[in-house]
N, C-alpha and C positions, 0 to 999 in steps of 0.2 A: 492482481495477485496471480493471474494465470501466466506467469513469467518466471524465469529462474530466480529463486530466492537468494542464491549465493553463487554468483557467476563463477563457475569453475574454481572452487576452492576459496573464494573470497569470503570474508566474514560479514560483509555488508551487502545489502540488496540494492536495487535500483534507487537512485536518489533524484527527486524533483528539485530543481533549482528555483527558488521562489524569491522574487524581488521583495525586499523587506527592510524596515528600519526597526531594530530590536534593542531591547535592554535586558540585562540579566545581572544577577548578583550571586555570589558564592558564600555559603555558610559552612564552615568546618567545625563540626560538633564532636570531633574526636573520631569515634568509630562510625559516625554518620556524616555524610556530606550532602548538602542541598544546593541546587543551582536553578532557582526559579527564573523563568524567562517570559517576556511578553513582547509581542511584535505587531506592528502595523504592516500588512503585507498584501500583495496582489494575488488573491485567490481566484478571481473571476476567470482570468485567461488560463490559469494553471489547472484548476480542478473542475470547472463548471462548463457544461455544454447544453445546447438547446436544439429542439427540432420543431419546425412549424411556425415559429414566431418571426415577426418582421425584424425585431431587434432585441437585444438585451444589453444592459449596461449597469455599472455600479456608480453610486453617488458618493461613496466613501471607501477608504481602504478596508480590507478584511482585518480580522483580529485573530491572533494566535497566542495561546498560552501553553506553556510546557513546564512541567515540574519533574526534573530528573533527581533521583535519590541514589546515592551510592553508600553501601554499608558493608561492614566486615562480618563474615560468617564463621571465621575460624577454620574454613575448609579450603583454603587456597586464596586465590585472587578475590577482591571484593565483588559482591553481587551488585546489580544495578536494577532500578525500577524507574519507570516514567509514566506519567499521565499527561494527556494533552487534550486541548479543545481548540477548534478553529471555526470561525463564523464569517460569513460574507452576506451582506445585504445587496440586492439587485432589483432592477426594474425590468419587467417584460412587457412587450407591446405586440399586439396583433389587431390591426385596425378592423378587419372583416369580422372578427369575433367580439368586437366591442371592448377589447382589452387595451388600455392606454396607461403605460407605466405602472403596471400592477406591482405592488410591493411584495417581495418574496425574500425568504431567508434560507440560506444553505448552511449546513453545519456538519461537523465531524467531531467525535470524541472517542477516546480509547486509551490504551495503556499497554505496557510491555514489561517483561521481566527477563533478565539474563542472570543465570545462576551457575557460576563455575564451582565444580567440586573436584579439586586437585587437577587431574588431567582430562576430565570430562566437563563439558559445559552444556547447559540447556537454555534455550532461548525461545520465547513465545511472545506474540503480539496479538491484539484483538482490537477491532474498532467497529463503530457503527456510524453511518453517515446518511444524510438525506439531502438530495439536490447536489451531490458531490461526487458523481460517478467517476470522473476522471482521476480521482484519488487512487483508484485501483488500476494496476498496470495491464490493461487489456488493449489489444489493437483497436484503432478507431472505428473500423468497419463493423465490429460486433459489440462495441461498448454502447449500452443503452444511454440515451441522452439524460442529462440531469433533470431537464424539464421538457414536457411535450404537451400538445393540445389533445384533449378528448372532447370533441365538439367545441363548445365555448368555455370549457373548464380547463384550468391549469393543473396538470398532474406532476408530482414530484417523485422521482425514483429513489428508493432507499437501497442501502447496501450493508450487509453484515459480513465481516471478513475476519479471518484469523490465520495464524501460521505457527508452526512449531519446528524446532531444529535441535538435533542432538549432535554434538561435535566432540571428537576424540583427538587430543593433541599428543601424538606419540613422542614428541620432543620432550615434553614434561615427564612422560612415563619412562622412556628408555633412551633418551638422547638421540632419537631418530627424527630427522627434520620433515615429518609427514603429518598432515592432518586429514582426517576423514570425517565427513559430515553427511547427514541425511535428514530429510524433513518433508513436511507437507504444508500446503497453503490452500486456502479456499475462499471464494467470495460468492455470495448469493444475493441477487438483485430482487427487489420487491416492488409492488405496485406498478406492474407492467401493463395491466389492463388491455387497452386497444393495441399496444405494441405487439401483443401476442398474436394478433390477427393479420399483421402486415404481410403482404406478398412480395415486397420489394427488398426488405432488409431482414436478415436473420440476426436478431439480437441475442446476446448471451443471457441466460437465466441463472446459470451456475457455472463456475469454472474452478478447476482445482489442478494442482501440480504436486506430483511426488518427485523428489530429486535426491540424488546422491552425488557427492563430489569428493575429490581428493586434491590436496595442495602439497607441493614438494618445494622446500626451500633449498635452492642450489647454493646460495650464499645468503648473507644478511640482507643483500639488496635485490637478489634475483629469485623469482618464484615462478613455478609452472603449475598450472591447474587444469583439471579435467572434470567435466560434469555431464551427467545424464539426467534428462528431465522427461517425465511422462505426463503429458497434459491431457485433461479430459474436460470438454466443454459441452454443456447442454444448451440448446438454442430454442427460442420460441419463434412463432411465425406459422402461417398456414401450411407451409411446405415442410415443416419439421415436427418431429416427435419430441416434445419437451422432456420426456422421460428416457430418451435414448441418447446417451452422450457420445460425442465423437472424440476419438483418441488421436493424438499426435505425439511424436517422439523427437527429441532434440539432443544433440551432443555438442558440447562447447569445449574448446581448448584455448587457453590463454597463457601468455607469458608476460610478466611484469618486471620492471626494474626501477628501483627507487634511487634517485640521485641525491 
C-alpha cells in the first residue's frame, strides 16, 4: 500500500497478474447486478514469502472467491461493492529445526465500495491477511516475510490495510476534461516479534501514503496525468526507532494513448 494508489490520474491502482482458472456468472436483477466469481490460482509465488526455511511449496492451487455487486442509487452512475476471500495451503521445511513439510494456511479477506454522486466519487477498500504479506505493494527489501522462524517455532505475519480516495470529475460538472483526486492508504504489519530485533534488515511495521493527482484528457484517446505522493514508513530493527517514521516524496508524470 505504500505506493501510488492512482498513478498520475489513473482510476486504478497497481494490479498483480495472477495465473488462474476461473468461473463466474452474471445475474441482472434490474437495479442490482451480481457477478460472483471463483478461481483456482497461483497465490504462492504471487503473495507469499518466507525467511529462514529450507523450502516452501504448495500441494494444491490456491482458492479465490469474489462477489462484485453493482446497484443504482439515483445519484448518477451506479455504485459498486465487492467482497473477496483468498486462501493458499503450503508446506514449510527447516531440517535443523525439526520442521518437515509443516502444513500452513495463508489467507486474505476484504471488501471495497465505490460510490459516485454526480460529479464526485468516493472509493475505499479494506482487507486483513495472514501469511500474505506480498499482497501489499511494498518494496521487497522492507517487506516483512509472510513466514519466519522464531527458534523452532513458525511465525506468521499479519497485515491490516485500508485506503480511501475522493475524486472530482470536472467534465461531468462543467464540460472541462479534468479530474482531480486525493486520498490516503495505510498498511500495518503484526506479529513481527524477533524481526523487531534484527540488525541486518529494517522491515516495515507501518507504511502510509497521502496522494493527490490530476488527469487531463487531451482527446478521447490521449490523457496526461500528474501525481504527488508523500510516503511515510515506520521500521523495526535494533537500529531503528519504531515510532519515528521516515518520509519520502515522489512525483509522477504519465501520458497514455488508447488505440
